[in-house]
C-alpha positions in Angstrom: 0.0 0.0 0.0 2.5 2.7 -1.1 1.8 6.3 -0.1 1.2 8.7 -3.0 1.0 12.4 -3.2 -0.8 13.8 -6.1 -2.1 17.3 -7.1 -5.5 18.5 -5.9 -7.5 21.7 -6.4 -6.1 23.2 -3.2 -2.6 21.7 -3.1 -1.2 18.2 -2.5 -3.5 15.2 -1.7 -2.2 12.2 0.2 -3.3 8.8 -0.7 -2.6 5.1 -0.7 -2.5 3.4 -3.9 -2.2 -0.3 -4.9 -1.5 -0.9 -8.6 -2.8 -4.1 -10.2 -0.8 -6.8 -11.7 -3.4 -7.3 -14.4 -3.4 -5.6 -17.8 -6.2 -3.1 -18.4 -7.4 -3.5 -14.7 -10.6 -1.9 -13.4 -10.1 0.9 -11.1 -11.7 1.8 -7.8 -11.7 4.9 -5.6 -12.6 4.7 -1.9 -13.9 7.8 0.0 -13.7 8.3 3.7 -16.3 9.7 6.2 -16.6 13.2 7.5 -13.2 15.0 8.0 -14.6 17.1 10.9 -15.7 14.0 12.7 -12.4 12.2 12.6 -12.7 10.6 9.2 -9.6 9.7 7.3 -8.6 7.2 4.6 -7.6 4.9 7.5 -11.1 4.5 8.8 -11.9 0.8 9.3 -14.7 0.6 6.7 -12.8 2.6 4.2 -9.8 0.4 4.7 -11.8 -2.8 4.5 -13.5 -1.6 1.2 -10.1 -0.7 -0.2 -8.6 -4.2 0.6 -11.7 -5.8 -1.0 -11.0 -4.2 -4.3 -7.3 -4.8 -4.1 -7.9 -8.6 -3.6 -9.9 -8.6 -6.8 -7.2 -7.1 -8.9 -8.5 -3.6 -9.0 -6.0 -0.6 -9.3 -7.2 0.9 -6.0 -6.9 4.3 -4.4 -8.0 5.7 -1.1 -7.0 9.2 -0.1 -7.4 12.0 2.5 -9.7 14.9 1.7 -8.3 18.4 1.9 -7.2 19.4 5.4 -6.9 15.7 6.6 -3.5 14.1 7.2 -0.9 15.4 4.8 -3.5 16.6 2.4 -3.4 20.4 1.9 -6.3 22.8 2.1 -9.3 23.4 4.5 -12.6 21.6 4.8 -15.1 22.9 2.3 -18.5 21.5 3.3 -18.5 19.0 0.5 -17.9 21.3 -2.4 -14.2 21.2 -2.4 -14.2 17.6 -1.3 -16.0 16.6 -4.5 -13.3 18.4 -6.4 -10.8 16.5 -4.5 -12.5 13.2 -5.4 -12.6 14.3 -9.1 -8.9 15.0 -9.1 -8.1 11.8 -7.4 -10.1 9.9 -10.0 -8.3 11.8 -12.7 -4.9 10.8 -11.2 -6.0 7.1 -10.9 -7.2 7.0 -14.5 -4.1 8.8 -15.8 -1.9 6.0 -14.5 -4.4 3.4 -15.8 -5.3 4.8 -19.2 -6.7 1.5 -20.4 -8.7 0.6 -17.4 -11.6 -1.8 -18.0 -14.1 -0.1 -15.7 -14.4 2.4 -12.8 -16.0 1.9 -9.4 -16.7 4.3 -6.5 -17.2 3.3 -2.9 -17.8 5.6 0.1 -18.9 5.4 3.6 -21.2 8.1 5.3 -19.9 11.6 4.0 -17.8 9.7 1.6 -20.9 8.0 0.2 -22.5 11.4 -0.4 -19.4 12.6 -2.2 -19.1 9.4 -4.2 -22.7 9.5 -5.4 -22.1 13.0 -6.6 -18.9 11.9 -8.4 -20.6 9.2 -10.2 -23.0 11.8 -11.6 -20.1 13.7 -13.1 -18.3 10.6 -14.4 -20.3 8.5 -17.0 -17.5 5.9 -17.0 -18.5 4.7 -13.5 -19.9 1.3 -13.8 -20.9 0.7 -10.2 -20.9 2.1 -6.7 -21.1 1.0 -3.1 -22.6 3.4 -0.6 -22.5 2.5 3.1 -24.7 4.6 5.4 -25.3 7.5 2.9 -26.4 10.4 5.0 -29.7 10.9 3.3 -31.2 12.8 6.3 -28.3 15.2 6.5 -27.6 16.1 2.9 -29.6 16.6 -0.3 -29.3 13.7 -2.7 -31.6 15.3 -5.2 -28.8 15.4 -7.7 -29.3 11.8 -8.5 -31.8 12.7 -11.3 -31.3 10.2 -12.8 -28.8 8.0 -11.1 -26.5 6.8 -13.9 -25.1 3.6 -12.5 -26.2 0.5 -10.6 -25.0 -0.1 -7.1 -25.7 -1.2 -3.6 -26.6 0.8 -0.4 -26.1 -0.7 3.0 -27.6 0.7 6.1 -27.5 -0.1 9.9 -30.9 -0.3 11.4 -29.7 1.1 14.8 -27.7 3.9 13.1 -27.8 6.9 15.4 -26.5 9.3 12.8 -28.3 8.4 9.6 -32.0 7.7 9.9 -33.0 4.4 8.0 -36.3 5.9 6.8 -34.4 8.6 5.0 -32.2 6.0 3.3 -35.2 3.9 2.4 -36.8 7.0 0.8 -33.7 7.6 -1.3 -33.7 3.9 -2.4 -37.3 4.0 -3.3 -36.7 7.1 -5.5 -33.7 5.5 -7.1 -35.5 2.2 -7.8 -38.0 4.0 -10.0 -35.4 4.7 -12.6 -35.0 2.5 -15.6 -31.8 0.8 -16.8 -30.2 0.6 -13.4 -30.6 -1.7 -10.5 -30.2 -0.6 -6.9 -29.7 -3.3 -4.2 -30.5 -2.2 -0.6 -29.3 -4.2 2.4 -30.2 -3.5 6.0 -28.1 -4.9 8.9 -30.2 -5.4 12.1 -28.5 -3.9 15.2 -25.8 -2.1 13.3 -24.9 1.4 14.4 -23.5 4.1 12.1 -19.9 2.7 12.7 -20.9 -1.1 12.2 -18.8 -1.6 15.4 -19.9 -5.1 15.9 -21.2 -5.8 12.3 -18.1 -5.4 10.2 -18.1 -9.1 9.2 -21.7 -9.0 7.9 -21.2 -5.6 6.3 -18.2 -6.8 4.3 -19.9 -10.1 3.5 -22.7 -8.2 1.9 -20.5 -5.8 -0.2 -18.1 -8.5 -1.2 -20.9 -10.8 -2.4 -22.5 -7.9 -4.3 -19.1 -7.0 -6.0 -18.4 -10.6 -6.9 -21.9 -11.0 -8.5 -21.4 -7.9 -10.6 -17.9 -8.9 -11.7 -19.1 -12.4 -12.6 -22.0 -11.0 -14.7 -19.6 -8.6 -16.4 -22.2 -5.7 -16.0 
């Protein structure tokens, strides 16, 4: 997991990048939770999803948003962080110019940024959103959502309300030409403190199904 430093909109961004041994590998970018709540690229869920994609031969990048770790800049309420994510994806694609597909995964605040990113980037084939904060941020930009993906929510989440996520899922499922999977984990709080294993089983099984189908 070599450290990388690459240019962002407000200065250098710090990341961890694992190249693939495959030719024309798919690429994946992993986005961490809220910077002002202690979120970093080393968050347990962010790291677990990073390792999931690495194991499957993706060229995989996770990075710190501006103002986190060695990334330069200041927190920008999501606007600048979306620009950071776009710059990170630009960098990842530049060193994998013949990649066979792009995936975006995010947790909490990172899920919100990730779903905005896929609206900007038509090459994104799939997404994974864990605990997207549908009660805290406007997800109205998903009109229409361009990619199929999975949303996972804990039923005992004390930060993100499950009914708000269900409402988002119901809206997305009305759209044609995409498929949204929605998985709920009973007893899981916002941090999936005791439910990391079922969480990762769900997202790994989903990713494996998508890869096997080639869609």
